[in-house]
TORKOL-4160 file (C-alpha; in steps of 0.2 Angstrom, whole numbers, padded with zeros to 4 digits, m for minus):
234
<pt num="1" X="0001" Y="0000" Z="0000"/>
<pt num="2" X="0014" Y="0012" Z="0005"/>
<pt num="3" X="0022" Y="0008" Z="m0012"/>
<pt num="4" X="0007" Y="0012" Z="m0021"/>
<pt num="5" X="0005" Y="0029" Z="m0012"/>
<pt num="6" X="0023" Y="0034" Z="m0016"/>
<pt num="7" X="0020" Y="0030" Z="m0034"/>
<pt num="8" X="0005" Y="0040" Z="m0035"/>
<pt num="9" X="0014" Y="0055" Z="m0026"/>
<pt num="10" X="0028" Y="0053" Z="m0039"/>
<pt num="11" X="0015" Y="0054" Z="m0054"/>
<pt num="12" X="0007" Y="0069" Z="m0046"/>
<pt num="13" X="0023" Y="0078" Z="m0046"/>
<pt num="14" X="0029" Y="0074" Z="m0065"/>
<pt num="15" X="0017" Y="0086" Z="m0074"/>
<pt num="16" X="0024" Y="0101" Z="m0065"/>
<pt num="17" X="0042" Y="0096" Z="m0065"/>
<pt num="18" X="0043" Y="0088" Z="m0083"/>
<pt num="19" X="0030" Y="0096" Z="m0093"/>
<pt num="20" X="0029" Y="0114" Z="m0086"/>
<pt num="21" X="0035" Y="0129" Z="m0096"/>
<pt num="22" X="0054" Y="0132" Z="m0094"/>
<pt num="23" X="0058" Y="0147" Z="m0086"/>
<pt num="24" X="0067" Y="0161" Z="m0095"/>
<pt num="25" X="0083" Y="0168" Z="m0087"/>
<pt num="26" X="0082" Y="0187" Z="m0089"/>
<pt num="27" X="0097" Y="0199" Z="m0084"/>
<pt num="28" X="0089" Y="0216" Z="m0080"/>
<pt num="29" X="0101" Y="0231" Z="m0078"/>
<pt num="30" X="0092" Y="0247" Z="m0074"/>
<pt num="31" X="0100" Y="0264" Z="m0071"/>
<pt num="32" X="0091" Y="0281" Z="m0068"/>
<pt num="33" X="0097" Y="0299" Z="m0066"/>
<pt num="34" X="0088" Y="0310" Z="m0052"/>
<pt num="35" X="0083" Y="0323" Z="m0065"/>
<pt num="36" X="0072" Y="0310" Z="m0073"/>
<pt num="37" X="0060" Y="0307" Z="m0058"/>
<pt num="38" X="0044" Y="0315" Z="m0060"/>
<pt num="39" X="0043" Y="0315" Z="m0079"/>
<pt num="40" X="0029" Y="0303" Z="m0084"/>
<pt num="41" X="0021" Y="0308" Z="m0101"/>
<pt num="42" X="0030" Y="0301" Z="m0115"/>
<pt num="43" X="0030" Y="0295" Z="m0133"/>
<pt num="44" X="0038" Y="0281" Z="m0140"/>
<pt num="45" X="0052" Y="0280" Z="m0154"/>
<pt num="46" X="0061" Y="0266" Z="m0163"/>
<pt num="47" X="0080" Y="0264" Z="m0158"/>
<pt num="48" X="0085" Y="0251" Z="m0171"/>
<pt num="49" X="0094" Y="0258" Z="m0187"/>
<pt num="50" X="0082" Y="0259" Z="m0202"/>
<pt num="51" X="0066" Y="0254" Z="m0192"/>
<pt num="52" X="0052" Y="0266" Z="m0193"/>
<pt num="53" X="0037" Y="0268" Z="m0182"/>
<pt num="54" X="0027" Y="0260" Z="m0196"/>
<pt num="55" X="0037" Y="0243" Z="m0194"/>
<pt num="56" X="0025" Y="0230" Z="m0190"/>
<pt num="57" X="0037" Y="0222" Z="m0177"/>
<pt num="58" X="0041" Y="0238" Z="m0169"/>
<pt num="59" X="0023" Y="0242" Z="m0168"/>
<pt num="60" X="0019" Y="0225" Z="m0159"/>
<pt num="61" X="0033" Y="0228" Z="m0146"/>
<pt num="62" X="0028" Y="0245" Z="m0144"/>
<pt num="63" X="0010" Y="0240" Z="m0138"/>
<pt num="64" X="0017" Y="0229" Z="m0126"/>
<pt num="65" X="0029" Y="0243" Z="m0119"/>
<pt num="66" X="0014" Y="0255" Z="m0118"/>
<pt num="67" X="0005" Y="0243" Z="m0106"/>
<pt num="68" X="0021" Y="0241" Z="m0096"/>
<pt num="69" X="0024" Y="0260" Z="m0095"/>
<pt num="70" X="0006" Y="0263" Z="m0090"/>
<pt num="71" X="0005" Y="0250" Z="m0077"/>
<pt num="72" X="0020" Y="0259" Z="m0069"/>
<pt num="73" X="0011" Y="0276" Z="m0069"/>
<pt num="74" X="0016" Y="0284" Z="m0086"/>
<pt num="75" X="0004" Y="0292" Z="m0098"/>
<pt num="76" X="0006" Y="0292" Z="m0117"/>
<pt num="77" X="0006" Y="0309" Z="m0125"/>
<pt num="78" X="m0003" Y="0313" Z="m0141"/>
<pt num="79" X="0012" Y="0321" Z="m0149"/>
<pt num="80" X="0031" Y="0324" Z="m0144"/>
<pt num="81" X="0026" Y="0342" Z="m0141"/>
<pt num="82" X="0015" Y="0337" Z="m0127"/>
<pt num="83" X="0027" Y="0324" Z="m0120"/>
<pt num="84" X="0040" Y="0326" Z="m0106"/>
<pt num="85" X="0050" Y="0311" Z="m0112"/>
<pt num="86" X="0054" Y="0301" Z="m0128"/>
<pt num="87" X="0056" Y="0283" Z="m0124"/>
<pt num="88" X="0067" Y="0274" Z="m0137"/>
<pt num="89" X="0065" Y="0255" Z="m0139"/>
<pt num="90" X="0078" Y="0244" Z="m0147"/>
<pt num="91" X="0079" Y="0225" Z="m0148"/>
<pt num="92" X="0087" Y="0211" Z="m0157"/>
<pt num="93" X="0095" Y="0194" Z="m0157"/>
<pt num="94" X="0113" Y="0189" Z="m0156"/>
<pt num="95" X="0119" Y="0172" Z="m0162"/>
<pt num="96" X="0118" Y="0158" Z="m0165"/>
<pt num="97" X="0133" Y="0153" Z="m0153"/>
<pt num="98" X="0137" Y="0135" Z="m0153"/>
<pt num="99" X="0149" Y="0127" Z="m0139"/>
<pt num="100" X="0153" Y="0109" Z="m0135"/>
<pt num="101" X="0149" Y="0102" Z="m0118"/>
<pt num="102" X="0157" Y="0086" Z="m0110"/>
<pt num="103" X="0150" Y="0074" Z="m0099"/>
<pt num="104" X="0155" Y="0059" Z="m0088"/>
<pt num="105" X="0141" Y="0047" Z="m0081"/>
<pt num="106" X="0143" Y="0032" Z="m0070"/>
<pt num="107" X="0140" Y="0014" Z="m0078"/>
<pt num="108" X="0132" Y="0001" Z="m0067"/>
<pt num="109" X="0134" Y="m0017" Z="m0066"/>
<pt num="110" X="0139" Y="m0032" Z="m0056"/>
<pt num="111" X="0152" Y="m0029" Z="m0043"/>
<pt num="112" X="0152" Y="m0044" Z="m0031"/>
<pt num="113" X="0142" Y="m0055" Z="m0020"/>
<pt num="114" X="0136" Y="m0053" Z="m0002"/>
<pt num="115" X="0131" Y="m0066" Z="0010"/>
<pt num="116" X="0113" Y="m0068" Z="0017"/>
<pt num="117" X="0112" Y="m0079" Z="0032"/>
<pt num="118" X="0097" Y="m0090" Z="0037"/>
<pt num="119" X="0094" Y="m0099" Z="0053"/>
<pt num="120" X="0091" Y="m0118" Z="0049"/>
<pt num="121" X="0083" Y="m0128" Z="0063"/>
<pt num="122" X="0093" Y="m0143" Z="0069"/>
<pt num="123" X="0085" Y="m0160" Z="0065"/>
<pt num="124" X="0094" Y="m0169" Z="0080"/>
<pt num="125" X="0088" Y="m0168" Z="0098"/>
<pt num="126" X="0100" Y="m0153" Z="0102"/>
<pt num="127" X="0091" Y="m0137" Z="0105"/>
<pt num="128" X="0093" Y="m0122" Z="0094"/>
<pt num="129" X="0098" Y="m0119" Z="0076"/>
<pt num="130" X="0113" Y="m0118" Z="0065"/>
<pt num="131" X="0116" Y="m0104" Z="0052"/>
<pt num="132" X="0119" Y="m0106" Z="0034"/>
<pt num="133" X="0120" Y="m0093" Z="0020"/>
<pt num="134" X="0117" Y="m0090" Z="0003"/>
<pt num="135" X="0126" Y="m0078" Z="m0009"/>
<pt num="136" X="0117" Y="m0064" Z="m0018"/>
<pt num="137" X="0124" Y="m0053" Z="m0032"/>
<pt num="138" X="0128" Y="m0034" Z="m0028"/>
<pt num="139" X="0128" Y="m0020" Z="m0040"/>
<pt num="140" X="0137" Y="m0003" Z="m0041"/>
<pt num="141" X="0147" Y="0008" Z="m0051"/>
<pt num="142" X="0158" Y="m0002" Z="m0063"/>
<pt num="143" X="0166" Y="0013" Z="m0072"/>
<pt num="144" X="0162" Y="0029" Z="m0081"/>
<pt num="145" X="0157" Y="0033" Z="m0100"/>
<pt num="146" X="0161" Y="0050" Z="m0107"/>
<pt num="147" X="0155" Y="0060" Z="m0122"/>
<pt num="148" X="0152" Y="0077" Z="m0129"/>
<pt num="149" X="0137" Y="0086" Z="m0136"/>
<pt num="150" X="0134" Y="0103" Z="m0145"/>
<pt num="151" X="0122" Y="0117" Z="m0138"/>
<pt num="152" X="0117" Y="0131" Z="m0148"/>
<pt num="153" X="0111" Y="0147" Z="m0140"/>
<pt num="154" X="0105" Y="0164" Z="m0145"/>
<pt num="155" X="0105" Y="0180" Z="m0135"/>
<pt num="156" X="0089" Y="0191" Z="m0136"/>
<pt num="157" X="0091" Y="0209" Z="m0130"/>
<pt num="158" X="0080" Y="0224" Z="m0127"/>
<pt num="159" X="0086" Y="0242" Z="m0122"/>
<pt num="160" X="0073" Y="0255" Z="m0116"/>
<pt num="161" X="0080" Y="0272" Z="m0115"/>
<pt num="162" X="0071" Y="0289" Z="m0109"/>
<pt num="163" X="0076" Y="0306" Z="m0115"/>
<pt num="164" X="0069" Y="0323" Z="m0112"/>
<pt num="165" X="0058" Y="0327" Z="m0127"/>
<pt num="166" X="0066" Y="0343" Z="m0131"/>
<pt num="167" X="0083" Y="0336" Z="m0130"/>
<pt num="168" X="0079" Y="0321" Z="m0140"/>
<pt num="169" X="0077" Y="0332" Z="m0156"/>
<pt num="170" X="0096" Y="0336" Z="m0154"/>
<pt num="171" X="0105" Y="0319" Z="m0153"/>
<pt num="172" X="0122" Y="0327" Z="m0149"/>
<pt num="173" X="0116" Y="0335" Z="m0133"/>
<pt num="174" X="0103" Y="0321" Z="m0128"/>
<pt num="175" X="0105" Y="0315" Z="m0110"/>
<pt num="176" X="0099" Y="0298" Z="m0105"/>
<pt num="177" X="0087" Y="0300" Z="m0090"/>
<pt num="178" X="0084" Y="0282" Z="m0087"/>
<pt num="179" X="0089" Y="0266" Z="m0096"/>
<pt num="180" X="0084" Y="0247" Z="m0094"/>
<pt num="181" X="0095" Y="0234" Z="m0102"/>
<pt num="182" X="0087" Y="0216" Z="m0105"/>
<pt num="183" X="0095" Y="0200" Z="m0110"/>
<pt num="184" X="0089" Y="0182" Z="m0112"/>
<pt num="185" X="0101" Y="0169" Z="m0117"/>
<pt num="186" X="0092" Y="0152" Z="m0122"/>
<pt num="187" X="0090" Y="0140" Z="m0136"/>
<pt num="188" X="0077" Y="0150" Z="m0145"/>
<pt num="189" X="0079" Y="0164" Z="m0157"/>
<pt num="190" X="0060" Y="0169" Z="m0157"/>
<pt num="191" X="0061" Y="0187" Z="m0150"/>
<pt num="192" X="0042" Y="0188" Z="m0152"/>
<pt num="193" X="0041" Y="0174" Z="m0139"/>
<pt num="194" X="0054" Y="0181" Z="m0128"/>
<pt num="195" X="0051" Y="0200" Z="m0128"/>
<pt num="196" X="0035" Y="0201" Z="m0117"/>
<pt num="197" X="0044" Y="0189" Z="m0104"/>
<pt num="198" X="0059" Y="0201" Z="m0104"/>
<pt num="199" X="0048" Y="0216" Z="m0103"/>
<pt num="200" X="0038" Y="0208" Z="m0088"/>
<pt num="201" X="0054" Y="0206" Z="m0079"/>
<pt num="202" X="0059" Y="0224" Z="m0081"/>
<pt num="203" X="0042" Y="0232" Z="m0076"/>
<pt num="204" X="0046" Y="0235" Z="m0058"/>
<pt num="205" X="0063" Y="0243" Z="m0062"/>
<pt num="206" X="0057" Y="0255" Z="m0076"/>
<pt num="207" X="0063" Y="0273" Z="m0072"/>
<pt num="208" X="0072" Y="0267" Z="m0057"/>
<pt num="209" X="0089" Y="0260" Z="m0053"/>
<pt num="210" X="0091" Y="0242" Z="m0050"/>
<pt num="211" X="0107" Y="0245" Z="m0040"/>
<pt num="212" X="0115" Y="0229" Z="m0049"/>
<pt num="213" X="0112" Y="0217" Z="m0063"/>
<pt num="214" X="0098" Y="0206" Z="m0057"/>
<pt num="215" X="0096" Y="0188" Z="m0063"/>
<pt num="216" X="0078" Y="0183" Z="m0063"/>
<pt num="217" X="0067" Y="0169" Z="m0069"/>
<pt num="218" X="0050" Y="0170" Z="m0076"/>
<pt num="219" X="0040" Y="0159" Z="m0088"/>
<pt num="220" X="0027" Y="0163" Z="m0101"/>
<pt num="221" X="0012" Y="0159" Z="m0089"/>
<pt num="222" X="0017" Y="0172" Z="m0077"/>
<pt num="223" X="0003" Y="0185" Z="m0073"/>
<pt num="224" X="0014" Y="0199" Z="m0078"/>
<pt num="225" X="0017" Y="0192" Z="m0095"/>
<pt num="226" X="m0001" Y="0188" Z="m0098"/>
<pt num="227" X="m0006" Y="0206" Z="m0093"/>
<pt num="228" X="0006" Y="0213" Z="m0106"/>
<pt num="229" X="0000" Y="0201" Z="m0119"/>
<pt num="230" X="m0019" Y="0207" Z="m0115"/>
<pt num="231" X="m0024" Y="0191" Z="m0109"/>
<pt num="232" X="m0037" Y="0191" Z="m0095"/>
<pt num="233" X="m0030" Y="0184" Z="m0078"/>
<pt num="234" X="m0040" Y="0169" Z="m0071"/>
């Protein structure tokens, strides 16, 4: 009965451990100048060379950034003349990067015998019993096998920078008021999948100083990610 319960408990744990979504490992690095505090109205602008505000991919990411900014108390302005900030969004994917990993794992097999003692009743008139034994095989590590395999990864990145709107029109004198750098290293090159997860990890640090580079784990089912995608929370 106890063995059956243990098996059921193990099976109950398997769906979350094996089949659950793998978490993204996000690096968040946020910096902010004091003079940027208090400015909350903004317009967005693309930061990638050659990308315009009409670019469909930029528009998709800008909609997600709008939700993140407004959740943190910022307000979108109707025009740059009415905005205190111009917030510039840059993004991309580096890679692929391929590296070879080595491994060593134990091999198991027969390593010897052990004695199992038995009490055998005496057949004569002398009280008591005599001992006998049998041999049972024992198993353990007999050696190690080694090998190697290749791992291909990509580095997805996003940078969000805020400038005074009046300064942004003169690039040579523009001063960054706050900045958030995000990276996600993994086996996927799909930035459309990774961008909302990175942005959700950054939300608490928009317009502020993280104090250091933060290593955060987040998966696609996180409430903050669902909020940015516009999916109703259950």
